Every structure is written in structure tokens, then in C-alpha cells.
N, C-alpha and C positions, 0 to 999 in steps of 0.2 A: 155311544157316553151319555147318561145320564146329565139335566143342567145343573141340578144341584151338585157333583161330586165333578162339572167340569169346572164351574164358577170358585167352589175351593183351592182346586187345586190352581185357578188362575189369582184367588187372590193370594196363596202362601207364595206362590212364584213374586207378585206382584214387590209381596214386603220382605223378602228378601233383598231382590233389588237393589229396595230405597235400603235397608238394613246394608249395606254393600254400599254407597254412595254416600253414605252417613259416613258410615270409618272409615271411604275416603278422603272427605271433610274435614275429618279431623283430625290426619295429618300431614294437611297442611302443614307450608311450614307460616309460619304466624311473623305477620307485616313487624319490621325491626320500629320501635320511636325511630320519628323526626329530632333528633339528639342536636345535626349540626347540620352541615351542606356535605362534610362526608362521613356518614355512617361504613364502618365497616364489623360486624359481625363475626368476621371470619380470622382476625390478627395476623392480616396477609401486609399491612400498611404499619410503621411504625409511626410513633406522634409525626418527626418528621414529618414525613412525610404526607402524613395525614396534614399538620400545622401551610409545608409549601400550596394544598392544593388546597384546600381553605381558603388562603392567600387570594390566591387565582379566582375562583370561585367568589371569592368578597367582591374584588376591585370589578369584577363581570356587572357583580349585582348592583353597588355603584352608581358604575356610568351608563346598564340599557338597563336597572329595572329588571332582567328576568333570571331568573328564579334559574340556576343549573345546580343538579343535589350527586353528589358519584357516592352510590350503593355496590358494595363491597358483601357475598353472602359467599359461603360453602358453595348450600346447593340449593335449588329449587324443587328438587323433587319432593315429594308425584307431582307436581305441578313441569309443566314447558315455562319459556322464562318467561314469554309474550304472557299468559296467563298472571302468574307471582308477577311481572312491571305495571299489569291493568289493575293488577287489586294493592300493591301498594303508590300506582298512581291517585288510582281515588281513595288511599284512604288517610296518605298523607297531602294529596290539594295543592301543590307547590305551585307555586306562579300566581302575583298581582290577582287578588280579585277579580277586579275589572277586567280586567288584560289576559288572563287565563298565559303569561309565559313563561312558562313551566318543562323540565326536562331533566330525564333521571338518568346517567348512565350508569349501568347498574352490568357486574360482574361478577361471575353465579363462579369461580374456581372450581371447584372442583365436575363441575360440569362443562369447564371448558368453556364456558359458551359467556357470551356480550352483548348486549344490547340499549339500542338509545331509544328509548319511548319520551317523545316529540308532543304538548299542548300545542291548542287546535294551532294558537299566535302565533308558531315557532313554526308554522312546518311550511315556510312562505320559505326564510333560512334552512334551516335544517331539515328541506326534504327527505324521502328514500333513499334517492340514493345519493344524497349528500352523508349521512347517517352513514351507507354502506359502505364507500369509499373514505371512511373515517376508519371505519374499524377495523376493516383491512387494509388499507395503506398506511393508517399510522396505532394503531391500536394491536393487532395481532402481531406484526413483526416483535413485538418486544415484551408479549407473553410469551413470544416460543420461545425466547433465552430467557425463559423465569422471570423478568423483570418487571412487574405489577404494577409498580411505581410510577415506572417509563411512560410504559402504557395505556393509565390510565393518565400521566400528565401530556404527552403526546393527544391524547383523545381530546380532552379539554379545553389545549389551544387549537382546536383545533374547530371545536366545538362555539370555543371564544370570537376567531375569528370571524363565523357564518355572522351569530349576533350580534355584531357589536358593525358588522354593514347594513341589518337590520332596521328598516325608520319602528323602529314602537315608541306610543308615548313615558314620555317624558318623566324622568323621574321625581316626582312630587312629593308620595311619602317614605317618614323614613324606612333604610334598609337593615337589614339583620335581625338581630330577636326580639328587637322591639317590634319588629316588621309580621318576623314570624308567625305571627295570630293571625294575621286577615290573609295570610295564604291562597286562595281560592282556584280552580280552574276555571274559567269562563266556559270551556262544555260540558261533559256532562258525564263522557265517557275520554278511556283515551282511545285514538288510531291508534292504529299497528303505524309503527314505524320498519324498523329493523332486527331483526336479530343471527347473530353468522357463530357457527363456532371456530375457535380458536385455534384452529390446529392448522 
């Protein structure tokens, strides 16, 4: 095959591949805005259930400074839950700016997947094995019965107990909505923690 037609064919193949990648990237689920400690874009939780979780997360933040957010989405497809959670973490940047003590509990309802995404400072409090136990022992038994609020509450309770046992810098800044503008990660990217099917 002469060189010119070969190069044209190669360029055409590369353009097709790049177009496919661009189309795939455009179909990703957008990261929802961080509007509260409980963000439910799926309509899975009612207002009372969200308020219960919000109160627990606010108390944890007031006690320890660590910022924990519950995110419920219908699906993360075409992205897997780990990649989506990483995008959410890098977009939201929760956790105290100079501490990096944030955590996201993510549920993708239609995918039947749950993930605990942990920022660097909380890796000691909620290591991979602990996150796996929380998912498998506290969260998914409720999910199997269709009790999403119960599973999320059980997960938040277990996460809260671990975070409260961790030595973290004292709470010195105002917490809640006033401090949310200063939330940020101490590390540049989220480490993998745990992902498990809800089956």
C-alpha cells in the first residue's frame, strides 16, 4: 500500500475514534450541584428522610469538622460508579480546605451500586476494608428490602462512629453553609476506596 493512502486511512481511523470518544464524553451524567449534605437527584428519599440524614451529617461536622455528603442518583451510566464518584469528588471538593477530611456516600439506584469515596485524611478512619464492611453489612441488607433510607442511615451511623474515633484537627471554622465555600481537598485526586453491588 502506498504511503499516502495509508496515512489517509490512518487519519480517518483516528478521527472516527476521536469522534466516538467525544460523543461518549458528552453522554456522561453531569455532576449535580452541591446544594446540601444530602443530594438526591433520583427522588428516592422523601423530605423527612433527607432531614434525618442532614441532621446526622451536620452533627458529625460540628463535632469533628469532617464533611460527609450523601449523593443518590438514578444511574452513573455510561460511567462506572468509581469514575463518577471521582468526578464528583473533584468537582465538589468537600472537606476542610487544609485538612481534606471529606467523604461521599454514593448510591446509584438503577445500577444497584453503592460506593464510599474517601478523601486522604479519612483513609485511616475509613480504610478500604472498613468501607467494604459498611457497604456489605450495614447498607445492602436494607437496600435488598427496598429500604434505601434505612441503608443510608445505617451507613452514615457506621461512618460517623469511625470518623468520631479518628484524631482530626479541632473544629475552628464556622461549619455548615457559611463554611461550604471554603471546602476543599488536601489531595489532588480521590483514592479508590470501595465499591460493591447492592445484590
